[in-house]
PASEBA-1860 file (N, C-alpha, C; in nm, 3 decimals):
! residues 324
1> XXXXXXXX> 7.069/6.386/13.693/7.035/6.305/13.750/6.930/6.241/13.881 ~ 6.865/6.230/13.857/6.735/6.213/13.962/6.738/6.167/14.073 ~ 6.677/6.183/14.209/6.692/6.219/14.318/6.752/6.049/14.389 ~ 6.702/5.935/14.289/6.690/5.780/14.287/6.871/5.716/14.278 ~ 6.814/5.829/14.161/7.048/5.722/14.136/7.115/5.829/14.235 ~ 7.106/5.954/14.288/7.193/6.042/14.335/7.191/5.965/14.475 ~ 7.128/5.874/14.553/7.081/5.808/14.639/7.140/5.705/14.644 ~ 7.159/5.660/14.555/7.188/5.514/14.560/7.401/5.527/14.543
9> XXXXXXXX> 7.411/5.673/14.513/7.498/5.679/14.457/7.598/5.717/14.560 ~ 7.514/5.783/14.708/7.569/5.850/14.787/7.574/5.744/14.854 ~ 7.516/5.641/14.862/7.505/5.527/14.995/7.644/5.397/15.001 ~ 7.651/5.444/14.802/7.737/5.302/14.825/7.888/5.372/14.821 ~ 7.944/5.554/14.859/8.071/5.558/14.875/8.039/5.549/15.008 ~ 7.949/5.570/15.059/7.950/5.575/15.256/7.935/5.450/15.232 ~ 7.897/5.302/15.180/7.953/5.173/15.219/8.086/5.165/15.267 ~ 8.113/5.233/15.105/8.313/5.215/15.081/8.377/5.280/15.209
17> XXXXXXXX> 8.321/5.434/15.244/8.464/5.511/15.336/8.375/5.417/15.477 ~ 8.287/5.363/15.503/8.216/5.318/15.649/8.367/5.206/15.623 ~ 8.365/5.126/15.505/8.414/4.978/15.549/8.605/4.983/15.604 ~ 8.606/5.076/15.549/8.799/5.199/15.560/8.793/5.210/15.663 ~ 8.675/5.344/15.745/8.660/5.350/15.841/8.701/5.210/15.979 ~ 8.624/5.111/15.994/8.641/4.998/16.014/8.791/4.927/16.090 ~ 8.804/4.912/15.960/8.974/4.822/15.908/9.087/4.944/15.976 ~ 9.102/5.066/15.911/9.168/5.167/16.025/9.159/5.154/16.178
25> XXXXXXXX> 9.008/5.166/16.247/8.965/5.238/16.338/9.049/5.068/16.449 ~ 9.032/4.952/16.337/9.061/4.821/16.443/9.221/4.809/16.426 ~ 9.296/4.798/16.329/9.430/4.836/16.300/9.468/4.925/16.431 ~ 9.465/5.051/16.407/9.499/5.146/16.505/9.493/5.109/16.668 ~ 9.340/5.049/16.680/9.347/4.995/16.868/9.419/4.927/16.848 ~ 9.436/4.770/16.776/9.454/4.657/16.835/9.636/4.692/16.772 ~ 9.667/4.758/16.742/9.865/4.777/16.740/9.867/4.922/16.807 ~ 9.826/4.916/16.934/9.859/5.013/17.057/9.908/4.913/17.135
33> XXXXXXXX> 10.045/4.938/17.213/10.060/4.885/17.345/9.962/4.880/17.448 ~ 9.984/4.762/17.485/9.882/4.723/17.601/9.846/4.554/17.538 ~ 9.747/4.522/17.673/9.712/4.397/17.687/9.565/4.368/17.724 ~ 9.433/4.395/17.596/9.303/4.374/17.656/9.282/4.229/17.797 ~ 9.320/4.182/17.783/9.301/4.040/17.853/9.400/4.088/18.023 ~ 9.552/4.183/18.035/9.593/4.226/18.156/9.486/4.280/18.214 ~ 9.410/4.402/18.081/9.223/4.474/18.209/9.171/4.406/18.216 ~ 9.098/4.282/18.143/9.034/4.224/18.171/9.086/4.150/18.369
41> XXXXXXXX> 9.181/4.103/18.314/9.221/4.000/18.454/9.254/4.147/18.591 ~ 9.306/4.221/18.545/9.255/4.370/18.615/9.139/4.335/18.737 ~ 9.040/4.343/18.657/8.918/4.375/18.653/8.836/4.224/18.771 ~ 8.941/4.170/18.752/8.889/4.031/18.828/8.989/4.048/18.975 ~ 9.096/4.100/18.980/9.180/4.101/19.098/9.275/4.046/19.071 ~ 9.295/4.059/18.968/9.469/3.958/18.920/9.403/3.817/18.886 ~ 9.491/3.755/18.755/9.473/3.590/18.681/9.599/3.527/18.735 ~ 9.591/3.416/18.746/9.700/3.311/18.685/9.731/3.340/18.542
49> XXXXXXXX> 9.813/3.230/18.476/9.878/3.282/18.330/9.757/3.096/18.264 ~ 9.698/3.041/18.343/9.561/2.963/18.274/9.483/3.068/18.227 ~ 9.471/3.148/18.360/9.323/3.170/18.336/9.333/3.295/18.248 ~ 9.464/3.394/18.214/9.467/3.471/18.118/9.473/3.429/18.000 ~ 9.518/3.267/17.975/9.515/3.185/17.845/9.410/3.202/17.794 ~ 9.259/3.168/17.917/9.172/3.140/17.897/9.078/3.262/17.834 ~ 9.099/3.418/17.928/9.037/3.524/17.881/9.114/3.518/17.737 ~ 9.218/3.536/17.694/9.278/3.571/17.543/9.189/3.439/17.418
57> XXXXXXXX> 9.138/3.321/17.452/9.109/3.219/17.374/8.967/3.290/17.372 ~ 8.877/3.305/17.509/8.728/3.336/17.513/8.682/3.463/17.398 ~ 8.790/3.622/17.456/8.781/3.647/17.374/8.825/3.717/17.152 ~ 8.900/3.573/17.170/8.957/3.571/17.036/9.104/3.623/17.077 ~ 9.148/3.682/17.144/9.266/3.770/17.190/9.364/3.660/17.110 ~ 9.383/3.530/17.101/9.524/3.395/17.093/9.511/3.420/16.941 ~ 9.459/3.534/16.858/9.433/3.459/16.675/9.519/3.568/16.646 ~ 9.551/3.535/16.556/9.689/3.612/16.445/9.538/3.755/16.424
65> XXXXXXXX> 9.654/3.912/16.429/9.539/3.962/16.413/9.476/4.005/16.221 ~ 9.524/3.918/16.116/9.366/3.911/16.060/9.241/3.837/16.107 ~ 9.315/3.739/16.117/9.234/3.662/16.192/9.121/3.734/16.260 ~ 9.145/3.793/16.372/9.031/3.890/16.468/8.983/4.004/16.382 ~ 9.082/4.088/16.260/8.965/4.166/16.207/8.854/4.115/16.083 ~ 8.920/4.007/16.003/8.789/3.952/15.980/8.639/3.857/16.014 ~ 8.674/3.852/16.164/8.592/3.787/16.266/8.489/3.904/16.341 ~ 8.606/4.021/16.332/8.490/4.164/16.372/8.392/4.202/16.245
73> XXXXXXXX> 8.499/4.216/16.141/8.393/4.235/16.009/8.289/4.220/15.994 ~ 8.346/4.060/16.013/8.191/3.969/16.011/8.067/3.977/16.089 ~ 8.120/4.004/16.238/7.991/4.004/16.328/7.940/4.167/16.321 ~ 8.005/4.251/16.275/7.980/4.389/16.264/7.855/4.389/16.133 ~ 7.879/4.300/16.025/7.812/4.288/15.934/7.646/4.204/15.954 ~ 7.694/4.165/16.111/7.537/4.075/16.166/7.483/4.167/16.251 ~ 7.565/4.237/16.268/7.491/4.369/16.341/7.509/4.314/16.535 ~ 7.645/4.241/16.564/7.681/4.223/16.644/7.833/4.364/16.651
81> XXXXXXXX> 7.817/4.393/16.736/7.960/4.509/16.733/8.044/4.423/16.908 ~ 8.021/4.300/16.941/8.143/4.258/17.068/8.046/4.278/17.178 ~ 8.124/4.283/17.288/8.120/4.222/17.471/8.219/4.332/17.530 ~ 8.148/4.424/17.606/8.237/4.507/17.681/8.332/4.484/17.770 ~ 8.476/4.498/17.708/8.562/4.420/17.839/8.478/4.465/18.053 ~ 8.490/4.599/17.989/8.430/4.669/18.123/8.316/4.710/18.232 ~ 8.218/4.661/18.116/8.097/4.719/18.161/8.020/4.581/18.165 ~ 8.092/4.504/18.055/8.017/4.323/18.071/7.840/4.338/17.972
89> XXXXXXXX> 7.867/4.445/17.911/7.733/4.437/17.811/7.755/4.418/17.719 ~ 7.625/4.400/17.601/7.678/4.393/17.485/7.671/4.577/17.390 ~ 7.831/4.559/17.334/7.855/4.715/17.264/7.777/4.824/17.218 ~ 7.682/4.705/17.145/7.593/4.751/17.082/7.455/4.853/17.166 ~ 7.419/4.792/17.260/7.295/4.836/17.318/7.453/4.964/17.376 ~ 7.512/4.979/17.459/7.552/5.045/17.535/7.578/5.190/17.442 ~ 7.622/5.188/17.222/7.646/5.236/17.200/7.501/5.315/17.167 ~ 7.398/5.257/17.129/7.300/5.325/17.122/7.237/5.371/17.159
97> XXXXXXXX> 7.227/5.334/17.341/7.158/5.437/17.434/7.279/5.564/17.443 ~ 7.361/5.588/17.442/7.440/5.711/17.425/7.455/5.789/17.361 ~ 7.410/5.719/17.190/7.414/5.798/17.083/7.288/5.918/17.060 ~ 7.228/5.871/17.096/7.099/5.933/17.131/7.086/6.077/17.179 ~ 7.168/6.073/17.279/7.197/6.200/17.383/7.276/6.281/17.322 ~ 7.400/6.221/17.252/7.475/6.265/17.162/7.460/6.379/17.019 ~ 7.391/6.293/16.952/7.319/6.341/16.856/7.211/6.482/16.896 ~ 7.135/6.453/16.992/7.062/6.567/17.038/7.151/6.701/17.066
105> XXXXXXXX> 7.226/6.669/17.081/7.346/6.733/17.183/7.445/6.859/17.048 ~ 7.493/6.753/16.978/7.539/6.773/16.857/7.433/6.865/16.760 ~ 7.323/6.812/16.689/7.255/6.876/16.563/7.206/6.974/16.708 ~ 7.222/7.005/16.782/7.104/7.114/16.878/7.216/7.186/16.829 ~ 7.331/7.204/16.865/7.414/7.333/16.905/7.458/7.323/16.690 ~ 7.483/7.253/16.623/7.457/7.317/16.495/7.312/7.409/16.449 ~ 7.218/7.355/16.460/7.100/7.462/16.409/7.146/7.575/16.476 ~ 7.178/7.574/16.609/7.181/7.729/16.666/7.253/7.758/16.603
113> XXXXXXXX> 7.435/7.720/16.589/7.471/7.804/16.534/7.474/7.873/16.364 ~ 7.400/7.747/16.288/7.355/7.813/16.182/7.262/7.905/16.165 ~ 7.171/7.856/16.245/7.060/8.005/16.225/7.097/8.141/16.323 ~ 7.122/8.113/16.376/7.156/8.267/16.457/7.271/8.370/16.391 ~ 7.422/8.254/16.351/7.519/8.298/16.289/7.491/8.369/16.146 ~ 7.386/8.282/16.069/7.339/8.303/15.959/7.260/8.450/15.998 ~ 7.213/8.445/16.093/7.155/8.583/16.098/7.218/8.747/16.140 ~ 7.328/8.707/16.240/7.413/8.776/16.204/7.471/8.835/16.126
121> XXXXXXXX> 7.540/8.720/16.061/7.579/8.788/15.943/7.522/8.837/15.827 ~ 7.335/8.839/15.851/7.359/8.900/15.748/7.286/9.060/15.811 ~ 7.231/9.059/15.970/7.266/9.218/15.967/7.332/9.295/15.990 ~ 7.505/9.203/15.949/7.608/9.260/15.949/7.643/9.364/15.850 ~ 7.592/9.237/15.714/7.624/9.299/15.594/7.504/9.401/15.529 ~ 7.389/9.445/15.564/7.362/9.470/15.568/7.384/9.641/15.562 ~ 7.422/9.631/15.700/7.515/9.749/15.675/7.634/9.764/15.781 ~ 7.711/9.743/15.642/7.859/9.757/15.677/7.919/9.812/15.772
129> XXXXXXXX> 7.906/9.951/15.807/7.939/10.004/15.865/7.862/10.080/15.918 ~ 7.810/9.990/16.043/7.687/10.007/16.150/7.721/9.969/16.285 ~ 7.653/9.987/16.375/7.667/9.936/16.484/7.682/9.829/16.507 ~ 7.583/9.770/16.449/7.508/9.624/16.459/7.662/9.497/16.431 ~ 7.709/9.600/16.296/7.832/9.498/16.232/7.968/9.482/16.283 ~ 7.976/9.611/16.369/8.156/9.608/16.485/8.061/9.538/16.568 ~ 7.946/9.521/16.659/7.901/9.405/16.746/7.914/9.308/16.743 ~ 7.899/9.261/16.566/7.917/9.080/16.562/8.012/9.071/16.477
137> XXXXXXXX> 8.176/9.181/16.478/8.237/9.158/16.449/8.295/9.124/16.585 ~ 8.334/9.221/16.668/8.346/9.160/16.812/8.294/9.044/16.835 ~ 8.143/9.026/16.819/8.133/8.850/16.878/8.246/8.780/16.840 ~ 8.287/8.750/16.691/8.273/8.660/16.649/8.413/8.639/16.678 ~ 8.500/8.731/16.666/8.677/8.752/16.729/8.657/8.707/16.881 ~ 8.591/8.713/16.986/8.567/8.657/17.104/8.505/8.467/17.065 ~ 8.429/8.484/17.013/8.360/8.295/17.054/8.475/8.245/16.911 ~ 8.536/8.292/16.843/8.588/8.177/16.796/8.712/8.212/16.838
145> XXXXXXXX> 8.779/8.236/16.964/8.899/8.273/17.062/8.878/8.152/17.144 ~ 8.769/8.163/17.202/8.762/8.131/17.345/8.740/7.944/17.301 ~ 8.814/7.893/17.387/8.817/7.689/17.393/8.696/7.676/17.423 ~ 8.630/7.552/17.331/8.519/7.502/17.436/8.489/7.490/17.583 ~ 8.582/7.434/17.662/8.590/7.374/17.745/8.569/7.493/17.850 ~ 8.636/7.554/17.833/8.700/7.746/17.836/8.499/7.793/17.846 ~ 8.467/7.811/17.772/8.312/7.880/17.761/8.224/7.790/17.866 ~ 8.246/7.689/17.871/8.131/7.579/17.953/8.217/7.633/18.064
153> XXXXXXXX> 8.214/7.583/18.113/8.289/7.651/18.218/8.242/7.805/18.259 ~ 8.291/7.875/18.174/8.254/8.026/18.253/8.084/7.976/18.252 ~ 7.997/7.949/18.114/7.879/7.910/18.116/7.786/7.825/18.297 ~ 7.932/7.746/18.305/7.863/7.663/18.440/7.876/7.744/18.565 ~ 7.968/7.841/18.606/7.955/7.967/18.664/7.899/8.004/18.716 ~ 7.873/8.044/18.595/7.805/8.186/18.563/7.609/8.133/18.613 ~ 7.558/8.015/18.577/7.443/7.991/18.595/7.446/7.891/18.763 ~ 7.579/7.849/18.758/7.530/7.776/18.922/7.579/7.811/19.003
161> XXXXXXXX> 7.613/7.962/19.027/7.582/8.080/19.134/7.532/8.163/19.107 ~ 7.594/8.275/19.022/7.524/8.377/18.984/7.364/8.370/18.930 ~ 7.266/8.296/18.871/7.238/8.336/18.779/7.177/8.171/18.758 ~ 7.071/8.111/18.864/7.058/7.924/18.863/6.956/7.978/18.806 ~ 6.950/7.971/18.654/6.876/7.956/18.588/6.806/7.826/18.490 ~ 6.955/7.759/18.491/6.946/7.618/18.396/6.986/7.522/18.455 ~ 6.953/7.428/18.428/7.071/7.326/18.500/7.224/7.352/18.491 ~ 7.234/7.241/18.584/7.511/7.271/18.504/7.482/7.083/18.515
169> XXXXXXXX> 7.369/6.998/18.487/7.485/6.889/18.515/7.355/6.780/18.467 ~ 7.399/6.684/18.424/7.262/6.539/18.365/7.203/6.583/18.257 ~ 7.087/6.513/18.223/7.018/6.512/18.140/6.926/6.542/18.133 ~ 6.845/6.515/18.265/6.661/6.517/18.340/6.756/6.525/18.457 ~ 6.658/6.576/18.507/6.573/6.554/18.648/6.555/6.406/18.733 ~ 6.618/6.418/18.817/6.594/6.228/18.856/6.432/6.223/18.958 ~ 6.367/6.355/18.997/6.243/6.328/19.053/6.179/6.324/18.920 ~ 6.180/6.357/18.774/6.105/6.422/18.718/6.021/6.288/18.647
177> XXXXXXXX> 5.884/6.307/18.552/5.933/6.172/18.495/5.977/6.162/18.364 ~ 5.981/6.043/18.294/6.089/6.031/18.170/5.968/5.981/18.084 ~ 5.877/6.032/18.066/5.734/6.071/17.997/5.701/6.149/17.886 ~ 5.585/6.192/17.815/5.534/6.287/17.823/5.648/6.438/17.802 ~ 5.527/6.450/17.767/5.559/6.656/17.706/5.685/6.693/17.857 ~ 5.655/6.669/17.962/5.724/6.713/18.090/5.843/6.679/18.050 ~ 5.914/6.552/18.045/6.004/6.492/17.978/6.080/6.595/17.845 ~ 5.982/6.593/17.782/6.038/6.673/17.633/6.123/6.837/17.687
185> XXXXXXXX> 6.002/6.872/17.781/6.094/7.014/17.791/6.184/6.986/17.917 ~ 6.216/6.895/18.032/6.326/6.864/18.111/6.477/6.887/18.044 ~ 6.418/6.782/17.942/6.578/6.733/17.871/6.608/6.881/17.790 ~ 6.502/6.958/17.726/6.526/7.071/17.718/6.611/7.152/17.746 ~ 6.566/7.148/17.909/6.587/7.279/17.950/6.750/7.195/18.011 ~ 6.780/7.104/18.028/6.903/7.083/18.110/6.976/7.109/17.915 ~ 6.950/7.133/17.833/6.998/7.049/17.716/7.036/7.313/17.674 ~ 7.001/7.345/17.718/7.070/7.516/17.696/7.195/7.522/17.697
193> XXXXXXXX> 7.247/7.484/17.809/7.359/7.536/17.821/7.507/7.483/17.768 ~ 7.479/7.325/17.765/7.572/7.215/17.658/7.603/7.296/17.513 ~ 7.454/7.312/17.408/7.434/7.329/17.332/7.469/7.464/17.299 ~ 7.494/7.573/17.389/7.524/7.705/17.368/7.651/7.703/17.353 ~ 7.738/7.582/17.460/7.867/7.615/17.458/7.954/7.532/17.325 ~ 7.857/7.496/17.308/7.966/7.382/17.231/7.895/7.498/17.076 ~ 7.790/7.523/17.028/7.747/7.619/16.944/7.804/7.798/16.891 ~ 7.869/7.843/16.995/7.942/8.007/17.006/8.097/7.968/16.991
201> XXXXXXXX> 8.143/7.840/16.938/8.279/7.874/16.865/8.263/7.892/16.683 ~ 8.089/7.787/16.647/8.051/7.758/16.516/7.979/7.869/16.443 ~ 7.882/7.961/16.601/7.825/8.057/16.548/7.888/8.183/16.496 ~ 8.006/8.253/16.562/8.123/8.320/16.507/8.197/8.248/16.415 ~ 8.233/8.110/16.362/8.231/8.119/16.208/8.148/8.154/16.110 ~ 7.995/8.124/16.162/7.951/8.107/16.025/7.898/8.229/16.000 ~ 7.921/8.338/16.168/7.860/8.489/16.118/7.960/8.558/16.038 ~ 8.103/8.567/16.017/8.174/8.577/15.952/8.149/8.518/15.781
209> XXXXXXXX> 8.124/8.418/15.814/8.156/8.331/15.691/8.020/8.437/15.551 ~ 7.891/8.394/15.670/7.797/8.488/15.610/7.774/8.553/15.566 ~ 7.827/8.763/15.619/7.902/8.827/15.666/7.963/8.840/15.520 ~ 8.027/8.759/15.513/8.113/8.749/15.358/8.021/8.708/15.216 ~ 8.006/8.671/15.277/7.844/8.567/15.171/7.825/8.714/15.117 ~ 7.755/8.697/15.198/7.579/8.815/15.192/7.630/8.942/15.138 ~ 7.774/8.941/15.104/7.841/9.157/15.135/7.866/9.080/14.966 ~ 7.908/8.949/14.928/7.933/8.960/14.827/7.799/8.932/14.697
217> XXXXXXXX> 7.776/8.882/14.757/7.644/8.837/14.652/7.542/8.974/14.731 ~ 7.508/9.116/14.746/7.416/9.178/14.753/7.476/9.297/14.581 ~ 7.630/9.282/14.659/7.720/9.327/14.484/7.713/9.303/14.336 ~ 7.610/9.164/14.390/7.658/9.116/14.246/7.501/9.169/14.168 ~ 7.535/9.140/14.004/7.453/9.222/13.898/7.335/9.209/13.903 ~ 7.261/9.091/13.971/7.105/9.015/13.942/7.070/9.105/14.057 ~ 7.153/9.139/14.198/7.094/9.187/14.283/7.033/9.315/14.226 ~ 7.141/9.363/14.146/7.092/9.554/14.107/7.016/9.485/14.010
225> XXXXXXXX> 6.909/9.435/13.955/6.847/9.372/13.840/6.696/9.392/13.915 ~ 6.734/9.278/14.001/6.576/9.282/14.083/6.586/9.381/14.175 ~ 6.635/9.480/14.226/6.639/9.551/14.265/6.539/9.678/14.147 ~ 6.656/9.697/14.082/6.566/9.776/13.937/6.464/9.733/13.903 ~ 6.355/9.615/13.972/6.242/9.604/13.876/6.134/9.614/14.004 ~ 6.251/9.660/14.114/6.083/9.677/14.187/6.055/9.582/14.341 ~ 6.156/9.479/14.354/6.133/9.391/14.422/6.188/9.472/14.558 ~ 6.078/9.432/14.649/6.125/9.458/14.826/6.235/9.425/14.866
233> XXXXXXXX> 6.326/9.492/14.943/6.480/9.484/15.049/6.459/9.348/15.098 ~ 6.327/9.339/15.162/6.331/9.226/15.243/6.353/9.106/15.163 ~ 6.245/9.080/15.028/6.271/8.946/14.905/6.381/8.932/14.863 ~ 6.454/9.109/14.827/6.577/9.070/14.769/6.711/8.981/14.868 ~ 6.656/9.016/14.980/6.768/9.016/15.071/6.761/8.841/15.064 ~ 6.676/8.772/15.091/6.606/8.674/15.194/6.595/8.570/15.085 ~ 6.558/8.644/14.973/6.455/8.565/14.867/6.592/8.477/14.720 ~ 6.632/8.621/14.695/6.827/8.637/14.603/6.945/8.593/14.659
241> XXXXXXXX> 6.952/8.688/14.733/7.073/8.709/14.789/7.161/8.587/14.876 ~ 7.033/8.542/15.008/7.065/8.449/15.060/7.082/8.298/15.043 ~ 7.013/8.292/14.890/7.048/8.148/14.904/7.176/8.163/14.799 ~ 7.243/8.227/14.767/7.395/8.200/14.686/7.526/8.192/14.857 ~ 7.416/8.311/14.946/7.522/8.323/15.090/7.556/8.215/15.125 ~ 7.405/8.143/15.136/7.405/7.993/15.222/7.517/7.886/15.195 ~ 7.612/7.875/15.076/7.644/7.780/14.989/7.767/7.699/15.107 ~ 7.807/7.877/15.069/7.971/7.838/15.180/7.932/7.760/15.293
249> XXXXXXXX> 7.850/7.875/15.353/7.814/7.842/15.579/7.727/7.682/15.457 ~ 7.705/7.608/15.379/7.647/7.482/15.449/7.772/7.435/15.428 ~ 7.917/7.467/15.317/8.050/7.351/15.250/8.132/7.341/15.458 ~ 8.105/7.467/15.493/8.192/7.459/15.650/8.124/7.315/15.693 ~ 7.989/7.427/15.773/7.925/7.323/15.845/7.909/7.134/15.804 ~ 7.921/7.116/15.691/7.961/6.991/15.695/8.118/6.958/15.714 ~ 8.213/7.068/15.669/8.331/6.990/15.702/8.300/7.006/15.797 ~ 8.264/7.072/15.911/8.314/7.058/16.095/8.228/6.998/16.150
257> XXXXXXXX> 8.126/6.908/16.102/8.051/6.761/16.186/8.121/6.712/16.248 ~ 8.256/6.671/16.210/8.312/6.592/16.239/8.421/6.685/16.358 ~ 8.460/6.793/16.370/8.517/6.864/16.478/8.372/6.918/16.552 ~ 8.249/6.901/16.541/8.208/6.952/16.653/8.196/6.774/16.758 ~ 8.109/6.689/16.661/8.107/6.572/16.789/8.282/6.568/16.837 ~ 8.412/6.584/16.840/8.499/6.594/16.934/8.468/6.664/17.031 ~ 8.388/6.810/16.981/8.410/6.936/17.057/8.304/6.875/17.136 ~ 8.234/6.775/17.159/8.156/6.717/17.220/8.158/6.634/17.312
265> XXXXXXXX> 8.291/6.536/17.310/8.355/6.520/17.402/8.395/6.580/17.557 ~ 8.468/6.706/17.482/8.479/6.799/17.598/8.332/6.860/17.728 ~ 8.234/6.929/17.642/8.118/6.989/17.715/8.028/6.846/17.799 ~ 8.039/6.745/17.688/8.000/6.645/17.758/8.019/6.614/17.899 ~ 8.181/6.639/17.891/8.233/6.620/18.001/8.251/6.680/18.147 ~ 8.218/6.836/18.113/8.190/6.958/18.189/8.005/6.943/18.215 ~ 7.956/6.944/18.119/7.832/6.918/18.175/7.760/6.748/18.259 ~ 7.851/6.732/18.243/7.755/6.546/18.253/7.659/6.474/18.150
273> XXXXXXXX> 7.654/6.516/18.042/7.616/6.479/17.945/7.609/6.326/17.938 ~ 7.508/6.240/17.945/7.504/6.125/17.951/7.536/6.060/17.756 ~ 7.681/6.080/17.714/7.643/6.030/17.533/7.783/6.039/17.520 ~ 7.808/5.960/17.431/7.970/5.863/17.369/8.080/5.991/17.403 ~ 8.075/6.115/17.384/8.148/6.100/17.479/8.195/6.063/17.576 ~ 8.131/6.103/17.735/8.128/6.006/17.840/8.225/5.851/17.817 ~ 8.101/5.819/17.753/8.129/5.690/17.710/8.275/5.709/17.690 ~ 8.384/5.776/17.591/8.429/5.685/17.522/8.575/5.745/17.617
281> XXXXXXXX> 8.543/5.871/17.698/8.669/5.868/17.818/8.692/5.785/17.919 ~ 8.559/5.671/17.925/8.596/5.619/18.032/8.626/5.460/17.918 ~ 8.614/5.480/17.850/8.654/5.374/17.794/8.799/5.347/17.783 ~ 8.848/5.451/17.729/9.023/5.503/17.679/9.083/5.465/17.810 ~ 9.019/5.521/17.945/9.099/5.490/18.066/9.129/5.345/18.113 ~ 9.052/5.281/18.049/8.966/5.130/18.093/9.029/5.056/17.966 ~ 9.110/5.081/17.828/9.098/5.046/17.710/9.018/4.900/17.765 ~ 8.935/4.939/17.688/8.794/4.840/17.658/8.779/4.862/17.517
289> XXXXXXXX> 8.849/4.812/17.406/8.868/4.819/17.304/8.753/4.738/17.215 ~ 8.666/4.700/17.195/8.535/4.645/17.193/8.453/4.808/17.202 ~ 8.412/4.855/17.305/8.346/4.991/17.334/8.418/5.128/17.272 ~ 8.544/5.112/17.237/8.601/5.207/17.163/8.542/5.198/17.074 ~ 8.545/5.043/16.947/8.559/5.062/16.863/8.374/5.042/16.802 ~ 8.280/5.016/16.854/8.190/5.055/16.871/8.145/5.212/16.857 ~ 8.217/5.296/16.966/8.194/5.492/16.909/8.228/5.466/16.866 ~ 8.381/5.427/16.735/8.433/5.505/16.702/8.340/5.485/16.596
297> XXXXXXXX> 8.241/5.326/16.523/8.193/5.300/16.421/8.068/5.393/16.456 ~ 8.013/5.453/16.583/7.859/5.528/16.588/7.896/5.681/16.545 ~ 8.038/5.717/16.553/8.069/5.868/16.534/8.080/5.868/16.393 ~ 8.148/5.757/16.338/8.153/5.731/16.206/8.000/5.759/16.104 ~ 7.944/5.693/16.176/7.836/5.664/16.061/7.724/5.856/16.114 ~ 7.760/5.878/16.240/7.662/5.996/16.184/7.717/6.131/16.140 ~ 7.908/6.160/16.144/7.913/6.180/16.064/7.959/6.148/15.927 ~ 7.870/6.011/15.849/7.875/6.055/15.704/7.719/6.079/15.685
305> XXXXXXXX> 7.689/6.038/15.792/7.493/6.101/15.715/7.488/6.243/15.745 ~ 7.583/6.352/15.830/7.590/6.425/15.861/7.644/6.496/15.685 ~ 7.710/6.432/15.604/7.773/6.428/15.464/7.718/6.429/15.374 ~ 7.565/6.392/15.404/7.517/6.301/15.336/7.375/6.405/15.314 ~ 7.298/6.508/15.470/7.280/6.560/15.451/7.303/6.720/15.430 ~ 7.457/6.758/15.422/7.516/6.805/15.363/7.512/6.848/15.195 ~ 7.512/6.758/15.141/7.489/6.716/14.981/7.357/6.757/14.959 ~ 7.246/6.717/15.022/7.085/6.707/15.010/7.110/6.839/15.111
313> XXXXXXXX> 7.121/6.916/15.106/7.141/7.059/15.136/7.204/7.088/15.013 ~ 7.314/7.087/14.972/7.333/7.163/14.806/7.264/7.190/14.746 ~ 7.148/7.061/14.749/7.051/7.042/14.606/6.949/7.135/14.658 ~ 6.880/7.172/14.698/6.769/7.218/14.784/6.850/7.349/14.743 ~ 6.986/7.458/14.803/6.997/7.542/14.824/7.069/7.601/14.672 ~ 7.114/7.513/14.556/7.132/7.566/14.456/7.143/7.404/14.345 ~ 7.005/7.526/14.228/6.963/7.414/14.179/7.058/7.353/14.050 ~ 7.188/7.448/14.003/7.292/7.403/13.939/7.354/7.238/14.016
321> XXXX> 7.359/7.231/14.137/7.380/7.078/14.130/7.330/6.956/14.130 ~ 7.171/7.016/14.121/7.079/6.912/14.068/7.127/6.760/13.994 ~ 7.214/6.882/13.892/7.251/6.767/13.740/7.376/6.720/13.813 ~ 7.428/6.719/13.917/7.598/6.631/13.973/7.567/6.499/14.015
END
């Protein structure tokens, strides 16, 4: 199958999945107990029955649920995600300005976990009974066992008091310029602790998976043949064995993207990172259903995009997948 046909088929599947997510999220939120009109009236300091009726009519809350659903899907198709009850702003603008920080945090954490986890797995597989392999095994157990919020709080305490090297809250300093290379460095400096906190658990998993994959690959017949031909050990490991060992790691990384996104909610709360996680937390407390629907839509788009990139990585790592 050529690349254009593959992309078209994947995009068609993604559109169907996104429609299902939109319908399911809308039904779950609107069938939950509570009245959004009461939330809006509460922000106004209370309201009479007449004002409550006007609020329901203005936001379409007085219509049957199927009618609300069809209207919502039509607005989303036109790029309108509604208006926030609490923030009194268009939801699309709210989600757009928060999605960037969340995507930066999640992608950075996954890249750190993949690169360092795979490198640790290769290091452990090349000398399975060595000291490095034992240290990697201990790190894997410890990293996998520690909850994300606990790791974040430990790093926060360490770098807030004992070693004040990295910032412990926010995405940038208030007094720094918001453009240019200096701003990029400032954001990167603030990103270190949240990204490492989120990456720690997954780094431990990827190192174990990479180690198992490398051990299986290095014991295969084609590796013995490559060595018998006189190829150097570095080329055997990184050119031949690593490509096959990466396939299960890529599989796990793609499947766990949603979990990483969920973990980002805790990390953003601990480090006051201005992403979708904090916005979701504030919206849940205030039952701001339009904002919640926008956040879930943005999260679904990120997960679907991650799955598409995972499939593309499959095709690059394993040429046999290009015919599927």
